[in-house]
C-alpha positions in Angstrom: -18.7 31.0 -41.1 -22.5 31.8 -40.9 -21.8 35.4 -41.7 -19.8 34.6 -44.8 -21.4 34.2 -48.2 -19.9 32.9 -51.5 -20.8 35.0 -54.5 -20.2 33.6 -58.0 -20.2 36.2 -60.8 -21.2 35.2 -64.3 -20.4 31.5 -63.8 -20.4 29.6 -67.1 -20.8 26.0 -66.0 -23.6 24.8 -63.7 -21.3 22.0 -62.4 -19.1 24.6 -60.8 -22.1 26.1 -59.0 -22.9 22.6 -57.6 -19.3 22.1 -56.5 -19.3 25.5 -54.8 -22.5 24.5 -52.9 -20.7 21.3 -51.7 -17.7 23.4 -50.6 -20.0 25.8 -48.7 -21.7 22.9 -46.9 -18.3 21.4 -46.0 -17.2 24.6 -44.2 -20.4 25.8 -42.7 -21.3 28.5 -45.2 -25.1 28.7 -45.7 -25.4 31.5 -48.3 -24.5 30.9 -52.0 -25.3 33.7 -54.4 -25.0 33.7 -58.2 -25.0 36.8 -60.3 -25.9 36.5 -64.0 -25.1 32.8 -64.4 -24.8 31.4 -67.9 -26.8 28.3 -67.0 -28.7 27.0 -64.0 -29.1 23.4 -65.2 -30.5 21.9 -62.0 -29.5 18.3 -62.8 -25.9 19.2 -63.4 -25.7 21.4 -60.3 -27.2 18.7 -58.1 -24.8 16.0 -59.4 -21.8 18.0 -58.3 -23.3 19.3 -55.1 -23.9 15.8 -53.8 -26.1 15.1 -50.8 -24.2 17.4 -48.5 -24.5 20.5 -50.8 -28.2 20.1 -51.7 -29.5 22.2 -48.8 -27.2 25.1 -49.8 -28.3 24.6 -53.5 -31.9 24.7 -52.5 -31.5 28.1 -50.8 -29.4 29.6 -53.6 -30.0 33.3 -54.4 -29.9 34.6 -58.0 -29.3 38.2 -59.1 -28.9 39.9 -62.4 -27.0 42.9 -60.8 -23.9 42.7 -58.7 -24.5 45.9 -56.7 -28.0 44.6 -55.8 -26.6 41.2 -54.7 -24.0 42.9 -52.4 -26.4 45.4 -50.9 -26.9 43.7 -47.5 -23.2 43.0 -46.9 -20.9 45.0 -44.7 -17.6 43.9 -46.3 -16.8 42.6 -49.8 -13.7 40.6 -50.7 -12.7 39.9 -54.3 -10.5 37.0 -55.4 -8.1 37.1 -58.4 -5.3 35.2 -59.9 -4.2 38.2 -62.1 -1.8 40.5 -60.3 -1.5 43.4 -62.8 -1.1 47.1 -61.8 -4.9 47.7 -61.8 -5.7 44.7 -59.7 -4.2 46.3 -56.5 -3.7 43.0 -54.7 -1.4 43.2 -51.7 -2.1 40.0 -49.7 -2.9 36.3 -49.9 -6.0 34.8 -48.4 -3.9 33.3 -45.6 -2.6 36.7 -44.7 -6.1 38.2 -44.8 -7.9 35.4 -43.1 -7.4 36.4 -39.4 -8.8 39.9 -40.0 -11.7 38.5 -42.1 -12.6 36.0 -39.4 -12.6 38.8 -36.8 -14.7 41.0 -39.0 -17.2 38.2 -39.5 -18.0 38.1 -35.8 -20.3 41.1 -36.3 -20.5 41.7 -40.0 -21.8 40.0 -43.1 -19.0 39.3 -45.5 -19.3 38.4 -49.2 -16.4 36.6 -51.0 -16.6 37.2 -54.8 -15.4 34.7 -57.4 -15.3 35.5 -61.1 -16.1 33.2 -64.0 -14.1 30.4 -65.5 -12.5 32.4 -68.4 -11.6 35.9 -67.2 -12.4 35.9 -63.5 -13.6 39.2 -61.9 -13.4 42.3 -64.1 -12.1 45.6 -62.9 -15.7 46.7 -62.7 -16.5 43.8 -60.4 -13.4 44.6 -58.2 -14.6 48.2 -58.0 -17.2 47.0 -55.4 -14.6 45.2 -53.2 -13.2 46.5 -49.9 -10.1 44.3 -50.5 -8.8 41.8 -53.0 -6.9 38.6 -52.1 -5.1 36.0 -54.2 -4.2 32.3 -53.8 -0.5 31.7 -54.4 0.2 29.1 -57.1 3.1 28.3 -59.5 3.2 30.4 -62.6 1.8 27.6 -64.8 -1.1 26.8 -62.5 -4.8 27.4 -63.3 -7.4 26.9 -60.5 -10.9 26.0 -61.3 -13.4 28.4 -59.7 -14.8 25.7 -57.5 -11.3 24.8 -56.3 -10.7 28.4 -55.5 -13.9 28.4 -53.3 -12.6 25.4 -51.4 -9.2 26.9 -50.7 -10.6 30.3 -49.6 -13.2 28.7 -47.3 -10.6 26.3 -45.9 -8.3 29.1 -45.0 -11.1 31.0 -43.2 -12.4 27.8 -41.5 -8.9 27.0 -40.2 -8.4 30.2 -38.4 -8.3 29.7 -34.7 -8.2 33.3 -33.6 -9.3 34.6 -30.3 -11.3 37.8 -30.7 -10.6 40.1 -27.8 -13.6 42.3 -28.6 -16.2 42.6 -31.2 -15.5 45.0 -34.1 -18.3 47.5 -34.7 -20.9 46.7 -37.4 -19.8 48.2 -40.7 -21.9 50.1 -43.2 -23.5 47.9 -45.8 -22.8 48.1 -49.5 -26.3 49.6 -49.9 -25.1 52.5 -47.6 -21.7 52.8 -49.2 -22.6 53.0 -52.8 -24.6 56.3 -52.6 -21.7 57.7 -50.5 -19.2 56.8 -53.2 -21.3 58.3 -55.9 -21.6 61.5 -54.0 -17.9 61.5 -53.3 -17.2 61.0 -57.0 -19.5 64.0 -57.8 -17.7 66.1 -55.2 -14.2 65.2 -56.5 -15.3 66.0 -60.0 -16.7 69.3 -58.9 -13.3 70.4 -57.6 -11.6 68.8 -60.6 -9.7 66.3 -58.6 -10.5 63.2 -60.7 -8.2 62.5 -63.7 -10.2 62.2 -66.9 -8.2 59.4 -68.5 -9.2 56.6 -66.1 -11.9 57.5 -63.6 -12.7 53.9 -62.6 -9.1 53.2 -61.6 -8.9 56.4 -59.7 -12.1 55.8 -57.8 -11.1 52.2 -57.1 -8.0 53.6 -55.4 -10.2 56.0 -53.3 -12.6 53.1 -52.4 -9.8 50.8 -51.3 -8.3 53.6 -49.2 -11.6 54.3 -47.4 -12.3 50.5 -47.1 -9.2 50.2 -44.9 -10.9 52.5 -42.5 -13.8 50.0 -42.1 -16.5 52.7 -42.1 -19.6 52.4 -39.9 -23.1 53.7 -40.9 -22.6 56.8 -38.8 -19.2 57.6 -40.5 -20.8 57.1 -43.9 -23.4 59.7 -43.1 -20.7 62.1 -41.9 -18.9 61.8 -45.2 -22.1 62.3 -47.1 -22.9 65.4 -45.1 -19.5 66.9 -45.7 -19.8 66.2 -49.5 -23.3 67.7 -49.7 -22.2 70.8 -47.7 -19.2 71.3 -49.9 -21.2 70.9 -53.1 -23.8 73.4 -51.8 -21.1 76.0 -51.1 -19.5 75.5 -54.5 -22.8 76.0 -56.2 -23.5 79.2 -54.2 -20.1 80.5 -55.1 -20.8 79.8 -58.8 -24.1 81.8 -58.5 -22.3 84.8 -57.0 -19.6 84.9 -59.7 -22.0 84.4 -62.6 
């Protein structure tokens, strides 16, 4: 659990940040990150964190940009209650937990939670390697702090034997330039549909995320893209 971090995106109520800190402490998670919070009222956060969550709250990290917040992480998991076509959710947290625990042996994992009104946006999910959901009845509505408790509980409860360590994956800071270069390359060969670029690139990102790319593999993809772009530009020069 020490390699897992909880990331709260645009949280509206400081009480939920405090409750999330308490949940982190209960399950051995030390890192709590908030991105563009609406309020950081310390008194309200501390009241909900209680004594056990105060150490987590004291070490909270605050960012204004999600990409910057995720830069050090090797794997990013989004959470959502909405299961529409663009969400691309194929598994529950219980189904994903064994693999995530195995990955956490040698990789830093960020678990993203959206705000209390609309959750994570499609733009937020764009940064995720995979997205999980918590099964509930149709009329249910989980508070974000409740969602943090359930997700961490499922991870904490995994008693898996790891036969070997998985290789250390590329960080988000390494992946994002690769995805930008890949997008540029796909646009250069007119392979990206113009009506919904974000949805198309999200599909590409999820596909590549399943490959669990290492730093070396990211450099190979970047090298391929740069070489292809160079040849395309040289071809354009000769024909012009």
